[in-house]
TORFIMI-288965 format. One record per residue: residue number from 1; residue in one letter; x, y, z of N, C-alpha, C, O, CB in turn. Coordinates in nm, 2 decimals. Atoms other than C-alpha are relative to their C-alpha. Glycine has a CB too. Example, Ala and Ser with C-alpha at 12.3 -4.5 7.8 and 13.67 -1.06 7.14 Angstrom:
BEGIN
[site 1; 'A'; [0.09; -0.12; 0.00]; [1.23; -0.45; 0.78]; [0.09; 0.12; 0.00]; [0.19; 0.12; 0.07]; [-0.10; 0.00; 0.12]]
[site 2; 'S'; [-0.09; -0.11; 0.00]; [1.37; -0.11; 0.71]; [-0.08; 0.11; 0.08]; [-0.03; 0.22; 0.09]; [0.04; 0.05; -0.14]]
END
This chain:
BEGIN
[site 1; 'M'; [-0.07; -0.10; -0.08]; [15.51; 2.01; 11.42]; [-0.08; 0.03; 0.13]; [-0.20; 0.04; 0.12]; [0.02; 0.14; -0.09]]
[site 2; 'A'; [0.06; -0.03; -0.13]; [15.44; 2.07; 11.79]; [-0.05; 0.14; 0.01]; [0.01; 0.23; -0.05]; [0.10; -0.04; 0.11]]
[site 3; 'A'; [0.06; -0.14; -0.02]; [15.22; 2.36; 11.89]; [0.09; 0.08; 0.09]; [0.16; 0.03; 0.18]; [-0.14; -0.01; 0.06]]
[site 4; 'I'; [-0.07; -0.09; -0.08]; [15.39; 2.66; 12.03]; [-0.08; 0.04; 0.12]; [-0.20; 0.08; 0.11]; [0.05; 0.13; -0.08]]
[site 5; 'T'; [0.07; -0.04; -0.12]; [15.30; 2.74; 12.39]; [0.06; 0.13; 0.06]; [0.18; 0.14; 0.07]; [0.00; -0.11; 0.11]]
[site 6; 'V'; [-0.05; -0.13; -0.05]; [15.32; 3.09; 12.53]; [-0.04; 0.01; 0.15]; [-0.16; -0.01; 0.18]; [-0.06; 0.12; -0.08]]
[site 7; 'S'; [0.03; -0.02; -0.14]; [15.35; 3.15; 12.90]; [0.03; 0.14; 0.04]; [0.10; 0.21; -0.03]; [0.08; -0.10; 0.09]]
[site 8; 'I'; [-0.03; -0.14; -0.05]; [15.36; 3.47; 13.11]; [0.07; -0.01; 0.13]; [0.06; -0.11; 0.20]; [-0.13; 0.08; 0.01]]
[site 9; 'Y'; [-0.07; -0.01; -0.12]; [15.58; 3.57; 13.39]; [0.03; 0.15; 0.03]; [0.02; 0.23; -0.07]; [0.13; -0.09; 0.01]]
[site 10; 'R'; [-0.04; -0.14; -0.03]; [15.68; 3.89; 13.57]; [0.15; -0.01; 0.06]; [0.17; -0.08; 0.15]; [-0.09; 0.06; 0.10]]
[site 11; 'R'; [-0.14; -0.01; -0.05]; [16.05; 3.97; 13.61]; [0.00; 0.06; 0.14]; [-0.09; 0.14; 0.17]; [0.09; 0.08; -0.09]]
[site 12; 'T'; [-0.02; -0.06; -0.13]; [16.16; 4.06; 13.97]; [0.02; 0.15; -0.02]; [0.11; 0.19; -0.09]; [0.11; -0.07; 0.08]]
[site 13; 'G'; [-0.01; -0.15; 0.02]; [16.10; 4.43; 13.99]; [-0.05; 0.05; -0.13]; [-0.04; 0.17; -0.15]; [0.14; 0.04; 0.03]]
[site 14; 'G'; [0.04; -0.05; 0.13]; [15.96; 4.44; 13.64]; [-0.14; 0.06; 0.01]; [-0.22; 0.03; 0.10]; [-0.01; -0.12; -0.10]]
[site 15; 'K'; [0.12; -0.07; 0.00]; [15.67; 4.67; 13.56]; [-0.11; -0.09; -0.07]; [-0.23; -0.09; -0.02]; [0.01; 0.13; -0.07]]
[site 16; 'F'; [0.10; 0.07; 0.08]; [15.49; 4.45; 13.30]; [0.03; -0.15; 0.00]; [0.14; -0.20; 0.02]; [-0.01; 0.05; -0.14]]
[site 17; 'F'; [-0.02; 0.14; 0.03]; [15.43; 4.08; 13.25]; [0.06; -0.02; -0.13]; [0.05; 0.06; -0.22]; [-0.14; -0.07; 0.00]]
[site 18; 'Q'; [-0.07; 0.04; 0.13]; [15.64; 3.91; 12.98]; [-0.07; -0.13; -0.05]; [-0.11; -0.21; 0.02]; [0.15; -0.02; 0.03]]
[site 19; 'A'; [0.04; 0.13; 0.07]; [15.52; 3.65; 12.73]; [0.13; -0.07; -0.04]; [0.22; -0.01; -0.09]; [-0.10; 0.03; -0.12]]
[site 20; 'K'; [-0.12; 0.08; 0.03]; [15.77; 3.37; 12.67]; [-0.04; -0.13; -0.07]; [-0.14; -0.19; -0.04]; [0.08; -0.04; 0.13]]
[site 21; 'W'; [0.02; 0.12; 0.07]; [15.79; 3.09; 12.42]; [0.13; -0.05; -0.07]; [0.23; 0.03; -0.07]; [-0.11; 0.02; -0.11]]
[site 22; 'V'; [-0.12; 0.05; 0.07]; [16.04; 2.87; 12.24]; [-0.03; 0.00; -0.15]; [-0.12; -0.06; -0.20]; [0.04; -0.15; 0.05]]
[site 23; 'D'; [0.01; -0.01; 0.15]; [16.09; 2.95; 11.87]; [0.04; -0.13; -0.06]; [0.16; -0.17; -0.04]; [0.09; 0.12; -0.06]]
[site 24; 'P'; [-0.04; 0.14; 0.05]; [16.08; 2.61; 11.69]; [0.10; 0.01; -0.11]; [0.18; -0.09; -0.13]; [-0.13; -0.06; -0.06]]
[site 25; 'A'; [-0.10; -0.01; 0.11]; [16.30; 2.74; 11.40]; [0.14; 0.00; 0.06]; [0.23; -0.06; 0.00]; [-0.03; 0.12; -0.09]]
[site 26; 'S'; [-0.14; -0.02; -0.06]; [16.59; 2.84; 11.62]; [0.02; -0.07; 0.13]; [0.13; -0.08; 0.18]; [0.02; 0.15; 0.02]]
[site 27; 'S'; [0.00; 0.06; -0.13]; [16.51; 2.65; 11.94]; [0.04; 0.10; 0.11]; [0.09; 0.06; 0.22]; [0.10; -0.12; 0.00]]
[site 28; 'R'; [-0.03; -0.10; -0.10]; [16.57; 2.98; 12.13]; [-0.12; 0.04; 0.07]; [-0.23; 0.05; 0.01]; [0.07; 0.12; -0.07]]
[site 29; 'T'; [0.11; -0.06; -0.08]; [16.35; 3.12; 12.40]; [-0.01; 0.14; -0.04]; [0.08; 0.22; -0.04]; [0.03; -0.02; 0.15]]
[site 30; 'K'; [0.03; -0.14; 0.04]; [16.19; 3.44; 12.29]; [-0.10; 0.05; 0.10]; [-0.17; -0.02; 0.17]; [-0.06; 0.01; -0.14]]
[site 31; 'Q'; [0.09; -0.06; -0.10]; [16.00; 3.69; 12.50]; [-0.04; 0.13; -0.06]; [0.02; 0.20; -0.14]; [0.06; 0.02; 0.13]]
[site 32; 'K'; [0.05; -0.13; 0.05]; [15.79; 4.00; 12.44]; [-0.08; 0.05; 0.12]; [-0.16; -0.02; 0.19]; [-0.09; -0.02; -0.13]]
[site 33; 'S'; [0.08; -0.07; -0.10]; [15.64; 4.25; 12.68]; [-0.15; 0.00; -0.03]; [-0.18; 0.02; -0.15]; [0.05; 0.14; 0.02]]
[site 34; 'T'; [0.14; -0.01; 0.02]; [15.27; 4.23; 12.73]; [-0.05; 0.14; 0.01]; [-0.17; 0.17; -0.02]; [-0.08; -0.09; 0.10]]
[site 35; 'K'; [0.03; -0.14; -0.02]; [15.27; 4.60; 12.81]; [-0.12; 0.02; 0.10]; [-0.19; 0.12; 0.09]; [-0.03; 0.07; -0.13]]
[site 36; 'T'; [0.11; -0.02; -0.10]; [15.03; 4.54; 13.10]; [0.05; -0.06; 0.13]; [0.13; -0.16; 0.13]; [-0.13; -0.07; -0.04]]
[site 37; 'N'; [-0.03; 0.06; -0.13]; [15.07; 4.47; 13.47]; [-0.12; -0.07; 0.06]; [-0.12; -0.11; 0.18]; [0.05; 0.11; 0.10]]
[site 38; 'I'; [0.12; 0.07; -0.04]; [14.72; 4.31; 13.49]; [0.01; -0.14; -0.05]; [0.02; -0.16; -0.17]; [-0.13; 0.07; -0.05]]
[site 39; 'K'; [-0.02; 0.14; 0.04]; [14.75; 3.93; 13.49]; [-0.10; -0.05; -0.10]; [-0.06; -0.11; -0.20]; [0.00; -0.09; 0.13]]
[site 40; 'R'; [0.11; 0.04; 0.09]; [14.42; 3.87; 13.31]; [0.03; 0.05; -0.14]; [0.02; -0.02; -0.24]; [-0.14; 0.04; 0.05]]
[site 41; 'D'; [-0.03; -0.06; 0.13]; [14.52; 4.11; 13.03]; [0.12; -0.06; -0.06]; [0.13; -0.08; -0.18]; [0.02; 0.15; 0.01]]
[site 42; 'A'; [-0.12; 0.07; 0.05]; [14.86; 3.95; 13.00]; [-0.03; -0.14; -0.05]; [0.02; -0.18; -0.15]; [0.11; -0.01; 0.12]]
[site 43; 'E'; [0.05; 0.13; 0.05]; [14.69; 3.61; 12.97]; [-0.07; 0.01; -0.13]; [-0.05; -0.08; -0.22]; [-0.09; -0.07; 0.11]]
[site 44; 'R'; [0.07; -0.02; 0.13]; [14.47; 3.74; 12.69]; [0.11; 0.03; -0.11]; [0.10; -0.02; -0.22]; [-0.10; 0.12; 0.01]]
[site 45; 'F'; [-0.11; -0.04; 0.09]; [14.78; 3.89; 12.52]; [0.07; -0.13; -0.04]; [0.10; -0.15; -0.16]; [0.10; 0.10; 0.06]]
[site 46; 'A'; [-0.07; 0.13; 0.03]; [14.96; 3.55; 12.55]; [-0.08; -0.09; -0.09]; [-0.03; -0.16; -0.17]; [0.04; -0.07; 0.13]]
[site 47; 'A'; [0.09; 0.08; 0.08]; [14.66; 3.37; 12.41]; [-0.01; 0.04; -0.15]; [0.00; -0.04; -0.24]; [-0.14; -0.01; 0.06]]
[site 48; 'R'; [0.00; -0.06; 0.14]; [14.65; 3.60; 12.10]; [0.13; -0.03; -0.07]; [0.13; -0.07; -0.18]; [-0.03; 0.15; 0.00]]
[site 49; 'L'; [-0.13; 0.02; 0.06]; [15.02; 3.57; 12.05]; [0.02; -0.15; -0.03]; [0.07; -0.18; -0.14]; [0.11; 0.04; 0.11]]
[site 50; 'E'; [-0.01; 0.14; 0.03]; [15.01; 3.19; 12.08]; [-0.08; -0.04; -0.12]; [-0.03; -0.12; -0.20]; [-0.05; -0.08; 0.12]]
[site 51; 'K'; [0.08; 0.03; 0.12]; [14.73; 3.17; 11.82]; [0.07; 0.05; -0.12]; [0.08; -0.02; -0.22]; [-0.14; 0.07; 0.01]]
[site 52; 'E'; [-0.07; -0.06; 0.12]; [14.93; 3.40; 11.58]; [0.13; -0.09; -0.03]; [0.16; -0.11; -0.15]; [0.04; 0.14; 0.02]]
[site 53; 'L'; [-0.12; 0.09; 0.02]; [15.25; 3.19; 11.63]; [-0.04; -0.13; -0.06]; [0.03; -0.18; -0.15]; [0.07; -0.02; 0.14]]
[site 54; 'N'; [0.04; 0.13; 0.05]; [15.07; 2.87; 11.57]; [-0.07; 0.00; -0.14]; [-0.06; -0.09; -0.22]; [-0.09; -0.07; 0.09]]
[site 55; 'D'; [0.07; -0.01; 0.13]; [14.87; 3.00; 11.27]; [0.10; 0.05; -0.10]; [0.08; 0.05; -0.22]; [-0.11; 0.10; 0.01]]
[site 56; 'G'; [-0.10; -0.05; 0.09]; [15.19; 3.15; 11.12]; [-0.02; 0.14; -0.04]; [0.03; 0.19; -0.14]; [0.01; -0.09; -0.12]]
[site 57; 'T'; [0.03; -0.13; 0.03]; [15.05; 3.50; 11.12]; [0.07; 0.11; 0.09]; [0.06; 0.23; 0.07]; [-0.15; 0.02; 0.01]]
[site 58; 'Y'; [-0.07; -0.09; -0.09]; [15.28; 3.65; 11.39]; [0.10; 0.08; -0.09]; [0.17; 0.01; -0.18]; [0.07; -0.07; 0.11]]
[site 59; 'F'; [-0.08; -0.09; 0.08]; [15.48; 3.94; 11.24]; [0.07; 0.10; 0.08]; [0.01; 0.19; 0.15]; [-0.09; 0.07; -0.11]]
[site 60; 'E'; [-0.08; -0.09; -0.07]; [15.76; 4.13; 11.40]; [0.06; 0.11; -0.09]; [0.16; 0.08; -0.16]; [0.12; -0.07; 0.08]]
[site 61; 'Q'; [-0.04; -0.10; 0.10]; [15.79; 4.45; 11.20]; [0.14; 0.05; 0.01]; [0.21; 0.07; -0.09]; [-0.09; 0.12; 0.02]]
[site 62; 'T'; [-0.13; -0.06; -0.01]; [16.11; 4.58; 11.35]; [0.12; -0.09; -0.05]; [0.22; -0.05; -0.08]; [0.03; 0.03; 0.15]]
[site 63; 'K'; [-0.11; 0.09; 0.04]; [16.31; 4.26; 11.26]; [-0.03; -0.07; -0.13]; [0.05; -0.15; -0.18]; [0.02; -0.10; 0.11]]
[site 64; 'T'; [0.04; 0.07; 0.13]; [16.13; 4.16; 10.94]; [0.08; 0.06; -0.12]; [0.09; 0.18; -0.13]; [-0.15; 0.02; -0.02]]
[site 65; 'K'; [-0.07; -0.03; 0.13]; [16.33; 4.16; 10.62]; [-0.11; 0.06; -0.10]; [-0.22; 0.01; -0.10]; [0.08; -0.12; -0.06]]
[site 66; 'W'; [0.09; -0.05; 0.11]; [16.18; 4.37; 10.34]; [-0.05; -0.11; -0.09]; [-0.17; -0.11; -0.12]; [0.08; 0.11; -0.08]]
[site 67; 'S'; [0.03; 0.10; 0.10]; [16.19; 4.07; 10.11]; [-0.11; -0.09; 0.06]; [-0.20; -0.14; -0.01]; [0.12; -0.08; -0.04]]
[site 68; 'T'; [0.10; 0.09; -0.06]; [15.99; 3.86; 10.36]; [-0.14; 0.07; 0.01]; [-0.24; 0.01; -0.02]; [0.04; -0.04; 0.15]]
[site 69; 'F'; [0.13; -0.08; -0.01]; [15.73; 4.14; 10.41]; [-0.06; 0.00; -0.14]; [-0.18; -0.02; -0.16]; [0.03; 0.14; 0.05]]
[site 70; 'R'; [0.05; -0.01; 0.14]; [15.70; 4.18; 10.03]; [-0.07; -0.13; -0.04]; [-0.18; -0.13; -0.10]; [0.11; 0.04; -0.10]]
[site 71; 'E'; [0.05; 0.13; 0.04]; [15.65; 3.81; 9.97]; [-0.13; -0.03; 0.07]; [-0.22; -0.08; 0.01]; [0.11; -0.11; 0.03]]
[site 72; 'R'; [0.12; 0.03; -0.08]; [15.39; 3.78; 10.25]; [-0.12; 0.09; -0.05]; [-0.23; 0.04; -0.07]; [0.02; 0.02; 0.15]]
[site 73; 'Y'; [0.10; -0.09; 0.04]; [15.20; 4.09; 10.13]; [-0.05; -0.05; -0.14]; [-0.17; -0.04; -0.17]; [0.05; 0.14; -0.01]]
[site 74; 'E'; [0.04; 0.04; 0.13]; [15.20; 3.97; 9.77]; [-0.07; -0.14; -0.01]; [-0.14; -0.16; -0.10]; [0.12; 0.00; -0.09]]
[site 75; 'T'; [0.07; 0.13; 0.00]; [15.08; 3.62; 9.86]; [-0.12; 0.00; 0.09]; [-0.21; -0.08; 0.06]; [0.10; -0.11; 0.05]]
[site 76; 'E'; [0.11; 0.00; -0.09]; [14.84; 3.70; 10.14]; [-0.11; 0.11; -0.03]; [-0.23; 0.09; -0.01]; [0.05; 0.02; 0.14]]
[site 77; 'V'; [0.10; -0.11; 0.02]; [14.68; 4.03; 10.04]; [-0.02; 0.03; -0.15]; [-0.14; 0.04; -0.19]; [0.06; 0.13; 0.06]]
[site 78; 'V'; [0.01; -0.04; 0.14]; [14.75; 4.11; 9.67]; [-0.10; -0.09; -0.08]; [-0.16; -0.05; -0.17]; [0.13; 0.00; -0.07]]
[site 79; 'P'; [0.09; 0.08; 0.07]; [14.56; 3.80; 9.54]; [-0.15; 0.05; 0.00]; [-0.23; 0.01; -0.09]; [0.01; -0.14; 0.04]]
[site 80; 'G'; [0.14; -0.06; -0.01]; [14.24; 3.98; 9.65]; [-0.02; 0.12; -0.08]; [-0.13; 0.17; -0.09]; [-0.03; 0.02; 0.14]]
[site 81; 'F'; [0.01; -0.13; 0.08]; [14.31; 4.28; 9.43]; [-0.03; -0.04; -0.15]; [-0.01; -0.15; -0.19]; [0.13; 0.08; 0.01]]
[site 82; 'R'; [0.01; 0.01; 0.14]; [14.22; 4.33; 9.07]; [0.13; 0.00; -0.07]; [0.23; 0.05; -0.01]; [-0.10; 0.11; -0.06]]
[site 83; 'D'; [-0.13; 0.00; 0.07]; [14.49; 4.28; 8.81]; [0.08; 0.13; 0.00]; [0.20; 0.13; 0.02]; [-0.02; -0.06; -0.14]]
[site 84; 'R'; [-0.06; -0.14; 0.01]; [14.56; 4.65; 8.76]; [0.06; 0.04; 0.13]; [0.17; 0.10; 0.14]; [-0.10; 0.10; -0.06]]
[site 85; 'S'; [-0.05; -0.04; -0.13]; [14.59; 4.71; 9.13]; [0.12; -0.08; 0.05]; [0.21; -0.03; 0.11]; [-0.12; -0.02; 0.11]]
[site 86; 'A'; [-0.11; 0.09; -0.04]; [14.82; 4.41; 9.18]; [0.13; 0.05; -0.08]; [0.23; 0.05; -0.02]; [-0.03; -0.14; -0.05]]
[site 87; 'E'; [-0.11; -0.05; 0.07]; [15.04; 4.56; 8.91]; [0.06; 0.13; 0.06]; [0.18; 0.15; 0.07]; [-0.03; 0.03; -0.15]]
[site 88; 'K'; [-0.04; -0.13; -0.07]; [15.05; 4.90; 9.09]; [0.07; -0.03; 0.13]; [0.16; 0.04; 0.16]; [-0.13; 0.09; 0.02]]
[site 89; 'V'; [-0.07; 0.04; -0.12]; [15.15; 4.73; 9.41]; [0.14; -0.04; -0.03]; [0.23; 0.00; 0.03]; [-0.08; -0.11; 0.08]]
[site 90; 'S'; [-0.13; 0.05; 0.04]; [15.43; 4.56; 9.24]; [0.09; 0.11; -0.05]; [0.21; 0.12; -0.01]; [-0.01; -0.10; -0.12]]
[site 91; 'T'; [-0.07; -0.11; 0.04]; [15.54; 4.88; 9.07]; [0.04; 0.09; 0.12]; [0.16; 0.14; 0.12]; [-0.08; 0.09; -0.10]]
[site 92; 'S'; [-0.03; -0.08; -0.12]; [15.52; 5.07; 9.40]; [0.12; -0.06; 0.08]; [0.21; 0.01; 0.12]; [-0.12; 0.01; 0.09]]
[site 93; 'F'; [-0.11; 0.07; -0.07]; [15.74; 4.80; 9.57]; [0.13; 0.01; -0.08]; [0.24; 0.02; -0.02]; [-0.04; -0.14; 0.03]]
[site 94; 'N'; [-0.12; -0.01; 0.08]; [15.98; 4.81; 9.28]; [0.07; 0.13; 0.02]; [0.19; 0.14; 0.03]; [-0.03; -0.03; -0.15]]
[site 95; 'H'; [-0.06; -0.14; -0.03]; [16.03; 5.19; 9.33]; [0.06; 0.00; 0.13]; [0.17; 0.06; 0.15]; [-0.12; 0.10; -0.01]]
[site 96; 'V'; [-0.06; 0.00; -0.14]; [16.09; 5.13; 9.70]; [0.13; -0.07; 0.00]; [0.23; -0.02; 0.05]; [-0.10; -0.07; 0.10]]
[site 97; 'E'; [-0.12; 0.08; 0.00]; [16.35; 4.87; 9.63]; [0.11; 0.07; -0.08]; [0.23; 0.07; -0.04]; [-0.03; -0.14; -0.06]]
[site 98; 'R'; [-0.10; -0.06; 0.08]; [16.52; 5.07; 9.36]; [0.06; 0.13; 0.06]; [0.18; 0.16; 0.05]; [-0.06; 0.04; -0.14]]
[site 99; 'I'; [-0.04; -0.13; -0.06]; [16.53; 5.40; 9.55]; [0.05; -0.01; 0.14]; [0.15; 0.04; 0.18]; [-0.11; 0.10; -0.01]]
[site 100; 'I'; [-0.03; 0.01; -0.14]; [16.53; 5.32; 9.92]; [0.10; -0.12; 0.03]; [0.19; -0.11; 0.12]; [-0.13; -0.02; 0.08]]
[site 101; 'K'; [-0.08; 0.12; -0.02]; [16.70; 4.97; 9.89]; [-0.01; -0.05; 0.14]; [0.10; -0.06; 0.21]; [0.15; 0.04; -0.04]]
[site 102; 'P'; [0.01; 0.05; -0.13]; [16.56; 4.85; 10.22]; [0.04; -0.14; 0.02]; [0.01; -0.23; -0.06]; [-0.14; 0.02; 0.06]]
[site 103; 'N'; [-0.03; 0.14; -0.04]; [16.70; 4.54; 10.39]; [-0.11; -0.04; 0.10]; [-0.16; -0.16; 0.09]; [0.15; -0.01; 0.06]]
[site 104; 'L'; [0.10; 0.03; -0.10]; [16.46; 4.56; 10.68]; [-0.13; 0.08; -0.03]; [-0.12; 0.20; -0.08]; [0.05; 0.03; 0.14]]
[site 105; 'L'; [0.13; -0.08; 0.02]; [16.09; 4.67; 10.67]; [0.01; 0.13; 0.08]; [-0.04; 0.23; 0.03]; [-0.12; -0.09; 0.05]]
[site 106; 'S'; [-0.01; -0.12; -0.08]; [16.17; 4.92; 10.95]; [0.07; 0.11; -0.07]; [0.06; 0.23; -0.02]; [0.06; -0.03; 0.13]]
[site 107; 'Q'; [-0.07; -0.11; 0.07]; [16.39; 5.11; 10.70]; [-0.09; 0.08; -0.09]; [-0.05; 0.18; -0.14]; [0.11; -0.07; -0.08]]
[site 108; 'V'; [0.10; -0.07; 0.08]; [16.08; 5.21; 10.51]; [-0.08; 0.09; 0.09]; [-0.19; 0.06; 0.13]; [-0.09; -0.09; -0.08]]
[site 109; 'D'; [0.06; -0.10; -0.10]; [16.01; 5.51; 10.74]; [-0.03; 0.13; -0.07]; [-0.02; 0.14; -0.19]; [0.09; 0.02; 0.12]]
[site 110; 'A'; [0.04; -0.13; 0.06]; [15.90; 5.87; 10.69]; [0.11; 0.06; -0.08]; [0.09; 0.12; -0.18]; [-0.04; 0.09; 0.11]]
[site 111; 'N'; [-0.11; -0.05; 0.07]; [16.25; 5.98; 10.59]; [0.02; -0.07; -0.13]; [0.05; 0.00; -0.23]; [0.13; 0.00; 0.09]]
[site 112; 'A'; [-0.02; 0.07; 0.12]; [16.28; 5.71; 10.34]; [-0.11; 0.03; -0.11]; [-0.08; 0.04; -0.23]; [0.01; -0.16; 0.02]]
[site 113; 'I'; [0.11; -0.03; 0.09]; [15.94; 5.78; 10.19]; [0.02; 0.14; -0.06]; [-0.01; 0.16; -0.18]; [-0.14; -0.01; 0.08]]
[site 114; 'S'; [-0.03; -0.14; 0.05]; [16.04; 6.15; 10.16]; [0.10; -0.01; -0.11]; [0.09; 0.06; -0.21]; [0.04; 0.09; 0.12]]
[site 115; 'K'; [-0.11; 0.01; 0.10]; [16.35; 6.05; 9.97]; [-0.06; -0.07; -0.13]; [-0.02; -0.03; -0.24]; [0.11; -0.09; 0.06]]
[site 116; 'L'; [0.06; 0.07; 0.11]; [16.14; 5.82; 9.75]; [-0.08; 0.11; -0.09]; [-0.07; 0.11; -0.21]; [-0.10; -0.11; 0.05]]
[site 117; 'V'; [0.08; -0.10; 0.07]; [15.90; 6.11; 9.66]; [0.08; 0.10; -0.07]; [0.06; 0.13; -0.19]; [-0.09; 0.07; 0.10]]
[site 118; 'K'; [-0.09; -0.10; 0.06]; [16.18; 6.35; 9.59]; [0.06; -0.06; -0.13]; [0.07; 0.01; -0.23]; [0.11; 0.04; 0.10]]
[site 119; 'K'; [-0.07; 0.06; 0.11]; [16.35; 6.10; 9.36]; [-0.10; -0.02; -0.12]; [-0.07; 0.00; -0.23]; [0.06; -0.14; 0.04]]
[site 120; 'L'; [0.11; 0.02; 0.11]; [16.02; 6.01; 9.17]; [-0.03; 0.13; -0.07]; [-0.05; 0.14; -0.19]; [-0.12; -0.06; 0.07]]
[site 121; 'R'; [0.03; -0.13; 0.06]; [15.95; 6.38; 9.12]; [0.12; 0.04; -0.09]; [0.10; 0.09; -0.20]; [-0.01; 0.11; 0.11]]
[site 122; 'S'; [-0.12; -0.04; 0.08]; [16.31; 6.44; 8.99]; [0.00; -0.08; -0.13]; [0.06; -0.04; -0.23]; [0.13; -0.02; 0.08]]
[site 123; 'E'; [0.00; 0.09; 0.12]; [16.25; 6.15; 8.74]; [-0.12; 0.04; -0.09]; [-0.13; -0.02; -0.20]; [-0.01; -0.15; 0.04]]
[site 124; 'G'; [0.10; -0.05; 0.08]; [15.95; 6.34; 8.61]; [-0.14; -0.07; 0.01]; [-0.23; -0.05; -0.07]; [0.04; -0.01; -0.14]]
[site 125; 'L'; [0.13; 0.06; -0.02]; [15.66; 6.13; 8.75]; [-0.10; 0.11; 0.04]; [-0.06; 0.20; 0.11]; [0.01; -0.11; 0.10]]
[site 126; 'V'; [0.10; -0.09; -0.03]; [15.34; 6.32; 8.77]; [-0.05; -0.02; 0.15]; [-0.05; -0.14; 0.20]; [-0.12; 0.00; -0.10]]
[site 127; 'E'; [0.04; 0.01; -0.14]; [15.19; 6.39; 9.12]; [-0.10; -0.11; 0.02]; [-0.10; -0.17; 0.12]; [-0.05; 0.14; 0.04]]
[site 128; 'V'; [0.10; 0.10; -0.02]; [14.89; 6.17; 9.07]; [0.05; -0.14; 0.00]; [0.00; -0.22; 0.08]; [-0.11; 0.01; -0.12]]
[site 129; 'S'; [-0.06; 0.13; -0.01]; [15.11; 5.87; 9.00]; [0.07; -0.02; 0.13]; [0.06; -0.13; 0.19]; [0.10; -0.01; -0.12]]
[site 130; 'I'; [-0.07; 0.01; -0.13]; [15.33; 5.94; 9.30]; [-0.10; -0.02; 0.11]; [-0.08; -0.11; 0.20]; [0.08; 0.13; 0.03]]
[site 131; 'K'; [0.10; 0.02; -0.10]; [15.02; 5.97; 9.52]; [-0.06; -0.14; 0.00]; [-0.09; -0.20; 0.10]; [-0.11; 0.11; -0.01]]
[site 132; 'G'; [0.05; 0.13; 0.01]; [14.89; 5.65; 9.39]; [0.10; -0.11; 0.05]; [0.06; -0.20; 0.13]; [-0.03; -0.04; -0.15]]
[site 133; 'Y'; [-0.11; 0.09; -0.05]; [15.22; 5.47; 9.46]; [0.00; 0.01; 0.16]; [0.01; -0.10; 0.23]; [0.14; 0.03; -0.06]]
[site 134; 'L'; [0.00; -0.02; -0.14]; [15.22; 5.62; 9.81]; [-0.12; -0.06; 0.07]; [-0.11; -0.12; 0.18]; [0.01; 0.15; 0.03]]
[site 135; 'A'; [0.12; 0.06; -0.06]; [14.87; 5.50; 9.88]; [0.01; -0.15; 0.01]; [-0.02; -0.21; 0.11]; [-0.13; 0.03; -0.09]]
[site 136; 'Y'; [-0.02; 0.14; -0.01]; [14.96; 5.14; 9.80]; [0.11; -0.03; 0.10]; [0.10; -0.13; 0.18]; [0.05; -0.06; -0.14]]
[site 137; 'I'; [-0.11; 0.02; -0.10]; [15.28; 5.17; 10.01]; [-0.06; 0.01; 0.14]; [-0.03; -0.07; 0.23]; [0.12; 0.09; -0.02]]
[site 138; 'K'; [0.06; -0.03; -0.13]; [15.09; 5.32; 10.30]; [-0.10; -0.11; 0.04]; [-0.09; -0.16; 0.16]; [-0.08; 0.13; 0.00]]
[site 139; 'S'; [0.09; 0.11; -0.03]; [14.82; 5.05; 10.28]; [0.08; -0.13; 0.04]; [0.04; -0.20; 0.14]; [-0.09; -0.03; -0.12]]
[site 140; 'S'; [-0.08; 0.12; -0.03]; [15.08; 4.77; 10.28]; [0.07; 0.02; 0.14]; [0.08; -0.08; 0.21]; [0.11; -0.02; -0.10]]
[site 141; 'L'; [-0.06; -0.02; -0.13]; [15.26; 4.93; 10.58]; [-0.10; -0.01; 0.12]; [-0.06; -0.05; 0.23]; [0.08; 0.13; 0.00]]
[site 142; 'E'; [0.10; 0.01; -0.10]; [14.94; 4.96; 10.77]; [-0.04; -0.15; 0.03]; [-0.06; -0.19; 0.14]; [-0.13; 0.08; -0.04]]
[site 143; 'W'; [0.03; 0.14; -0.01]; [14.87; 4.59; 10.70]; [0.11; -0.06; 0.09]; [0.08; -0.14; 0.18]; [0.00; -0.07; -0.14]]
[site 144; 'A'; [-0.11; 0.05; -0.08]; [15.22; 4.51; 10.84]; [-0.01; 0.04; 0.14]; [0.01; -0.04; 0.23]; [0.14; 0.04; -0.06]]
[site 145; 'S'; [0.01; -0.05; -0.13]; [15.16; 4.72; 11.14]; [-0.11; -0.07; 0.08]; [-0.10; -0.10; 0.20]; [-0.02; 0.15; 0.00]]
[site 146; 'S'; [0.11; 0.07; -0.06]; [14.83; 4.55; 11.21]; [0.03; -0.15; 0.04]; [-0.04; -0.21; 0.12]; [-0.12; 0.00; -0.09]]
[site 147; 'R'; [-0.05; 0.14; -0.03]; [15.02; 4.21; 11.23]; [0.08; -0.01; 0.13]; [0.11; -0.12; 0.17]; [0.08; -0.05; -0.12]]
[site 148; 'K'; [-0.08; 0.01; -0.12]; [15.21; 4.31; 11.54]; [-0.09; 0.05; 0.12]; [-0.20; 0.11; 0.09]; [0.13; 0.08; -0.01]]
[site 149; 'H'; [0.08; -0.04; -0.12]; [15.09; 4.39; 11.90]; [0.03; 0.14; 0.03]; [-0.02; 0.20; 0.13]; [0.02; -0.09; 0.12]]
END
């Protein structure tokens, strides 16, 4: 597979530089704002993005399917956990899927988490269990957030 190359450009009248590349899966040109108007910073952004794209670690949270996120988290992060912790992650994610039913990762937001907590309480789960599940969910969402720019 050919390496992905990311270039930068500035739209006419645009405030920030844009990073641009061709997605090999769809053959479509994709772009992302570098959120900077300084060329050197935009070049650094493009270099980081290019590395993530080629390493397969680039992660777009807003468009990521829940199932894709869960699979990646369970294969990239959970293997480093002890067995009991891995089980708790799985149980936490199962609760999210059963109660929130997210299609996209972005659907697991503050309102959805509030709904989750309310439902778990109504089912009779003790507060310490709920807090434990929330800790695993929060940790996984922070991991997902760290994968984007």
